[in-house]
C-alpha positions in Angstrom: 42.0 21.6 -6.2 40.8 20.1 -2.9 39.2 22.6 -0.4 37.1 22.8 2.8 34.1 25.0 3.2 33.4 26.9 6.5 30.1 28.7 6.9 29.6 31.1 9.8 26.1 32.1 10.7 26.5 35.5 12.3 23.9 37.9 13.6 24.5 40.5 10.9 25.8 38.3 8.0 26.4 34.8 6.8 30.0 34.2 5.7 31.3 31.4 3.6 35.1 30.6 3.4 37.0 28.2 1.2 40.2 26.9 2.6 42.8 25.0 0.6 44.0 21.7 1.9 47.4 23.2 2.8 45.6 25.9 4.8 45.5 29.0 2.6 42.3 31.0 2.2 41.0 30.7 -1.3 37.8 32.9 -1.3 35.2 34.4 0.9 31.5 35.2 0.3 29.2 37.2 2.5 25.4 38.0 2.6 23.7 40.2 5.2 20.8 39.2 7.4 18.6 41.4 9.6 17.1 40.9 13.1 14.0 42.5 14.5 13.2 44.0 17.9 9.4 43.7 18.0 9.1 44.8 21.6 11.5 46.0 24.3 13.9 43.2 25.4 12.9 41.1 22.4 15.2 40.1 19.5 14.3 37.7 16.7 15.5 36.4 13.3 13.9 34.3 10.6 15.8 31.0 10.1 14.7 31.0 6.4 16.7 34.2 5.9 19.8 32.3 7.2 19.4 29.7 4.6 18.9 32.2 1.7 21.9 34.1 2.9 24.0 30.9 3.2 23.2 30.0 -0.4 24.2 33.4 -1.6 27.4 33.5 0.4 28.5 30.0 -0.7 27.8 30.7 -4.3 29.7 34.0 -4.0 32.7 32.3 -2.5 32.8 29.6 -5.2 32.5 32.2 -8.0 35.4 34.1 -6.5 37.6 31.0 -6.7 38.0 31.1 -10.4 38.8 27.4 -10.7 36.0 25.5 -9.0 37.4 23.7 -6.0 36.7 20.1 -5.1 35.1 20.5 -1.7 36.0 17.6 0.6 34.2 18.7 3.8 31.8 21.3 5.2 31.9 22.8 8.7 29.4 25.2 10.2 29.9 27.9 12.9 27.1 30.0 14.3 25.7 32.5 16.7 25.0 30.8 20.0 21.9 30.5 22.3 19.3 31.0 19.6 16.3 28.6 19.8 15.0 27.5 16.4 11.6 25.8 16.9 11.0 23.0 14.3 7.7 21.3 13.8 7.0 17.7 12.8 7.2 18.6 9.2 10.7 20.0 9.6 9.5 23.6 9.1 11.1 26.2 11.3 9.1 28.8 13.2 9.9 32.2 11.6 10.5 33.9 14.9 13.7 32.5 16.4 14.5 34.0 19.8 18.2 34.9 19.4 21.0 35.4 21.9 20.4 39.1 22.7 16.8 38.5 23.6 16.1 39.3 27.3 12.4 38.5 27.6 12.6 35.5 29.9 13.9 37.1 33.1 11.0 35.9 35.2 11.4 32.3 33.9 15.1 32.5 34.7 14.3 33.5 38.3 11.8 30.7 38.5 14.4 28.1 37.4 16.9 29.3 40.0 14.3 29.3 42.8 13.0 25.9 41.8 16.3 24.0 41.4 18.7 26.0 43.5 21.8 27.7 42.2 24.2 25.1 43.6 22.3 22.3 41.9 22.3 24.1 38.6 26.1 24.9 38.9 26.9 21.3 39.9 25.0 19.9 36.8 25.6 22.5 34.1 28.8 24.4 35.4 26.9 27.6 34.3 24.9 30.3 36.0 21.3 30.4 34.7 20.9 33.3 32.2 17.8 34.7 30.4 19.4 33.9 27.1 19.6 30.2 27.6 17.1 27.7 26.1 15.3 26.6 29.3 14.0 30.1 30.3 13.0 30.8 26.7 11.1 27.5 26.4 9.3 28.2 29.7 8.4 31.7 28.5 6.9 30.2 25.3 5.0 27.6 27.3 3.5 30.3 29.5 3.0 33.1 27.0 2.6 31.4 23.6 1.3 27.9 24.3 0.2 27.3 20.7 3.7 27.9 19.4 5.1 25.7 22.2 2.7 23.0 21.3 3.9 22.8 17.7 7.5 22.1 18.8 9.0 18.8 17.6 12.7 19.7 17.9 14.6 22.7 19.1 17.9 23.5 17.4 20.7 26.1 17.7 21.0 28.3 14.6 24.0 26.5 13.1 22.4 23.2 13.8 19.3 24.3 11.9 21.7 25.1 9.0 23.2 21.6 9.3 19.7 20.2 9.1 19.1 22.1 5.9 22.4 20.8 4.5 22.0 17.1 5.5 18.4 16.4 6.6 19.9 15.2 9.9 19.1 16.6 13.4 22.2 17.1 15.5 23.5 19.3 18.2 27.2 19.5 19.0 28.7 19.6 22.5 29.9 23.2 22.2 26.4 24.7 21.9 24.6 22.2 24.1 25.5 23.9 27.4 23.5 26.9 26.2 20.3 24.9 26.9 20.7 24.7 30.7 19.7 21.1 30.2 23.3 19.7 29.7 25.9 18.2 32.0 28.9 20.1 30.7 31.6 18.3 32.6 30.3 14.9 31.5 29.4 16.1 27.9 25.9 14.6 28.0 22.2 15.6 28.3 21.0 15.6 31.9 17.6 13.9 32.1 17.0 15.1 35.7 17.0 18.7 34.4 14.5 17.9 31.7 12.2 16.2 34.2 12.6 19.0 36.8 11.5 21.7 34.4 9.0 19.5 32.6 10.6 20.0 29.2 10.3 17.0 26.9 13.6 15.2 26.3 12.4 14.6 22.8 12.9 18.3 22.0 16.7 17.7 21.6 18.1 15.4 18.9 19.4 12.0 19.8 22.6 12.8 17.9 25.1 14.7 20.1 28.4 15.3 18.3 31.9 16.5 18.8 32.8 19.4 16.6 35.0 17.6 14.1 32.8 14.5 13.9 31.1 13.8 10.6 27.3 13.9 11.2 26.0 13.4 7.7 26.5 14.3 4.1 25.3 17.1 1.9 21.8 16.2 0.6 20.7 16.6 -3.0 18.2 19.5 -2.4 20.8 21.5 -0.6 23.5 20.6 -3.1 21.4 21.9 -6.0 20.8 25.1 -4.1 24.5 25.7 -3.3 25.8 24.5 -6.7 27.8 21.7 -5.2 27.8 17.9 -5.6 25.8 15.9 -3.1 27.5 13.6 -0.7 30.1 16.0 0.8 30.8 15.1 4.5 29.4 17.7 7.0 30.8 17.8 10.5 29.2 18.8 13.8 30.7 22.3 13.8 30.5 24.6 16.8 29.4 27.8 18.4 31.0 30.9 16.9 33.1 31.5 20.0 34.6 28.0 19.8 35.1 28.0 16.1 36.6 31.5 16.3 39.0 30.2 18.9 40.0 27.4 16.6 40.5 29.8 13.8 42.8 31.9 15.9 44.8 28.9 17.3 43.4 29.0 20.8 43.5 25.3 21.1 46.0 25.0 24.0 46.3 26.4 27.5 47.9 29.9 27.9 46.4 31.5 24.8 43.4 33.8 25.0 41.3 35.5 22.3 39.4 38.8 22.4 36.8 39.3 19.8 35.0 42.5 19.1 32.0 42.0 16.8 28.4 42.9 17.3 28.9 41.4 20.7 32.3 41.0 22.4 33.9 37.9 23.9 37.1 37.0 25.7 37.8 33.2 25.4 40.2 30.9 27.1 41.1 27.2 26.4 41.0 25.0 29.5 42.0 21.4 30.0 39.3 20.9 32.7 35.8 22.1 33.2 35.8 25.1 35.5 32.7 26.2 37.4 32.7 29.9 38.4 30.5 29.9 41.6 29.9 33.7 41.6 26.8 35.0 39.8 28.7 36.9 37.0 27.8 34.8 33.9 31.2 33.4 33.1 30.4 30.7 30.6 31.9 27.2 31.0 31.4 25.2 27.8 32.9 22.3 26.0 35.5 23.3 23.5 35.6 22.3 19.8 38.9 20.5 20.8 37.7 17.0 21.6 37.8 16.4 25.4 38.8 20.1 26.2 36.7 22.9 27.7 36.5 26.6 27.4 35.8 29.6 29.6 34.5 32.8 28.2 32.7 36.0 29.1 30.6 38.2 26.8 29.5 41.8 26.6 26.3 42.0 24.6 27.0 45.4 22.9 30.6 45.7 21.8 31.0 46.7 18.1 27.2 47.0 18.4 27.7 50.0 20.7 30.0 51.7 18.2 27.5 50.9 15.5 24.8 52.6 17.6 27.0 55.7 18.0 27.5 55.8 14.2 23.8 55.6 13.5 22.7 58.0 16.2 25.2 60.8 15.6 27.1 60.3 12.3 24.4 59.6 9.7 25.3 62.6 7.5 29.0 62.0 7.9 28.5 58.3 6.9 27.1 59.2 3.6 29.8 61.8 2.9 32.7 59.5 4.0 31.5 56.3 2.4 30.9 58.1 -0.9 34.4 59.5 -0.7 35.9 56.0 -0.4 36.8 56.2 3.2 34.6 54.3 5.7 32.9 56.1 8.5 34.4 53.9 11.1 37.9 55.1 10.0 36.7 58.7 10.5 35.3 57.9 13.9 38.6 56.2 14.9 40.5 59.3 13.8 38.3 61.4 16.0 38.8 59.0 18.9 42.6 59.0 18.4 42.6 62.8 18.9 41.1 62.4 22.4 43.2 61.7 25.5 43.2 58.2 27.0 40.5 58.2 29.7 38.7 61.1 27.9 39.1 63.5 30.8 36.8 61.3 32.9 34.1 60.5 30.4 33.3 56.8 31.0 30.8 54.7 29.0 28.9 51.6 30.1 28.1 49.6 26.9 25.0 47.9 28.3 22.6 48.9 25.4 20.9 45.4 25.4 21.4 44.5 29.0 24.6 42.8 30.0 26.0 39.3 30.5 29.5 39.1 32.0 30.1 39.9 34.8 26.6 41.4 35.3 23.9 39.1 34.1 21.3 41.8 34.1 18.7 42.3 31.4 17.7 45.6 32.9 21.2 47.2 32.6 21.4 50.0 30.1 24.1 52.3 28.6 25.5 55.2 30.5 27.8 58.1 29.8 29.3 59.2 33.1 31.4 62.3 33.8 30.2 64.4 31.0 31.5 68.0 30.9 31.4 71.0 28.5 34.9 70.0 27.4 33.7 66.7 25.9 32.9 66.6 22.2 32.6 64.0 19.4 36.2 62.8 19.8 35.7 62.0 23.4 32.3 60.3 22.8 33.9 58.0 20.1 36.9 57.2 22.3 34.8 56.7 25.5 32.6 54.1 23.6 35.7 52.2 22.5 37.2 52.3 25.9 34.0 51.2 27.6 33.8 48.2 25.4 37.3 47.2 26.2 36.8 47.8 30.0 33.9 45.4 29.7 36.1 42.8 28.1 38.7 43.3 30.8 36.2 42.3 33.4 36.4 38.8 31.9 40.2 38.9 31.7 40.3 39.6 35.4 38.1 36.6 36.2 40.4 34.4 34.1 43.3 35.6 36.2 41.3 34.9 39.4 40.9 31.3 38.3 44.6 30.9 37.6 44.4 30.9 33.8 47.4 32.4 32.1 46.6 35.5 30.0 50.1 36.3 28.7 49.0 36.4 25.1 45.7 37.7 23.7 44.8 37.1 20.0 42.4 39.7 18.6 39.5 38.9 16.4 36.3 40.4 14.9 35.9 43.8 13.3 37.8 45.3 16.2 41.0 43.6 15.0 40.9 45.8 11.9 41.2 49.0 14.0 44.8 49.9 15.0 43.3 52.1 17.8 41.1 49.3 19.2 44.0 46.9 19.1 46.3 49.2 21.0 43.5 50.0 23.4 43.1 46.3 24.3 46.9 46.0 24.9 46.9 49.0 27.2 43.7 48.2 29.1 44.5 44.5 29.5 48.2 45.4 30.0 49.0 42.3 27.9 50.5 41.9 24.4 47.7 41.7 21.7 48.5 39.7 18.6 46.8 39.7 15.2 46.9 36.5 13.1 46.6 36.0 9.3 43.1 34.7 9.7 40.6 37.4 8.9 37.3 35.5 9.5 38.1 33.3 12.4 34.8 31.5 13.0 34.4 30.6 9.3 38.1 29.6 9.2 37.7 27.5 12.3 34.6 25.8 10.8 36.7 24.9 7.7 39.5 23.6 9.9 37.0 21.4 11.7 35.8 20.1 8.3 39.5 19.4 7.4 40.1 17.6 10.6 36.9 15.5 10.2 37.9 14.6 6.7 41.4 13.4 7.9 43.4 16.2 6.4 44.9 16.9 9.9 45.4 14.5 12.8 43.8 17.0 15.2 43.0 20.7 15.7 46.4 21.4 17.1 48.0 20.3 13.9 45.4 22.3 11.9 46.1 25.5 13.9 49.9 25.1 13.5 49.4 24.7 9.8 46.9 27.5 9.2 47.4 30.3 11.9 50.4 32.7 11.7 51.1 35.8 13.7 51.3 38.9 11.6 51.3 41.8 14.1 52.0 42.3 17.8 50.9 45.3 19.9 52.7 45.8 23.2 51.1 47.7 26.0 52.3 51.3 26.7 53.2 51.7 30.4 51.9 55.2 30.8 48.5 54.5 29.1 48.2 51.2 31.0 48.4 53.2 34.3 45.9 55.8 33.2 43.4 53.1 32.1 44.0 51.0 35.2 42.9 54.1 37.3 39.8 54.9 35.2 38.9 51.2 35.2 38.2 51.5 38.9 35.6 54.1 38.1 34.1 51.9 35.4 33.9 48.9 37.9 32.2 51.1 40.5 29.4 52.3 38.3 27.3 49.2 37.8 27.0 48.4 41.5 26.0 52.0 42.2 23.3 51.8 39.5 21.9 48.3 39.8 18.8 49.2 41.8 18.1 52.1 39.6 18.3 49.9 36.5 15.6 47.6 37.9 13.2 50.4 38.9 13.8 52.2 35.6 12.9 49.0 33.7 9.6 48.7 35.6 8.8 52.3 34.6 9.6 51.6 30.9 7.3 48.5 31.2 4.6 50.6 32.8 4.6 53.5 30.4 5.7 51.9 27.2 7.3 54.0 24.4 4.7 56.8 24.5 2.0 58.2 26.8 -0.7 56.7 24.6 0.6 53.2 25.7 -0.3 53.9 29.3 
């Protein structure tokens, strides 16, 4: 039985998916990974943990198949913006600065002041963000010169995994804009940017691939670890947002995806490279569809905000409900469903780790606004869910401003498993929200890229038509849509009112630390 393997390197877990040649999902494996927050605004992971978890997930998926499949291609998806530092011996630094890290705000400001915002936008099509490679590398050069001096190559997380699989250094065009050293419209590295920031061009691999392009084959050491034969073709793969879009069938204009995972993302296909000239961190990247582009916005704490609420206030209930066979999130959803839409004015800003779109502000933090004695656990649960979807609507509104059609939104991530969160998206976006048969969109998209690269499909459009089917449709409710539209105005007004306070509060936290003894 011929199959294709998709591996998704997520922030919380590595998932491995086996897809049959005709498009059906054969098996899924998963292995958790952890990240650390060693200091305020820092976030790191160990790349060696990714490899160990990948081996476990792939072996689990193969074991779940029963009959061992003949794997004809491998594709890799992964969390974006992480900077894996690899030395001359091919060893990865154990402290990868991942996407949610916000430490390089001063370096981001330096880059904008040195190059000028218009020059950056003209070359990269993107607003400079603290999470991009260039600010992180400048931070390392300034603050940890010994680590910086050991760098031979810098890779994105999924590209490090490709290196472990094949022994080849490669970066694909979907992740490359996350460096701030890449000409997105022309799909090439920009030597002028490397020179202007004094970053060695040799830090990036010579190999720059399209997502479905074969970049190498599974090497013997990796094959032995995974329990697979050597020589299986491996394609360039893509960032998790692009692979997730492929897995949901967002491969043509007019279809949008909304993913609620640890972070949240609203994603649109575009036939041309669009540059948003306003400083609101709308990301313009190359798509996994060859020659196409994507436009997307992210909120850094989406499902992560709900996870925080669970850990902070429902520890005891989690033990009781999980032991009883019903997950704590289902219990929290039931509470939220009992509260009125709009929560009688309780509004939540989900900026627990800073924010990206439309407020690229590492100092932003979470806020509950409008709290009264009438608010209880139900309203807190619902307000967190609503706040996350309000933040995603910010990106939907920017799409509409740029003339992109948003008549159909396809849901993804853990949020797609919650009927309440699905309906909330339909009501707050005031757009039908569709659920597909694909449960793990980034991993499925990676498998589809592998299938296209191996010639099983002529292109990703044919792959999507063959694999992706609509299984549920949520229509917006007119009354709730009006209620949410009204409260959304409150949500939008809160960040501008708090922006200066966020900055001054961040300086106080930096001054005093986590305890008086730090002063």
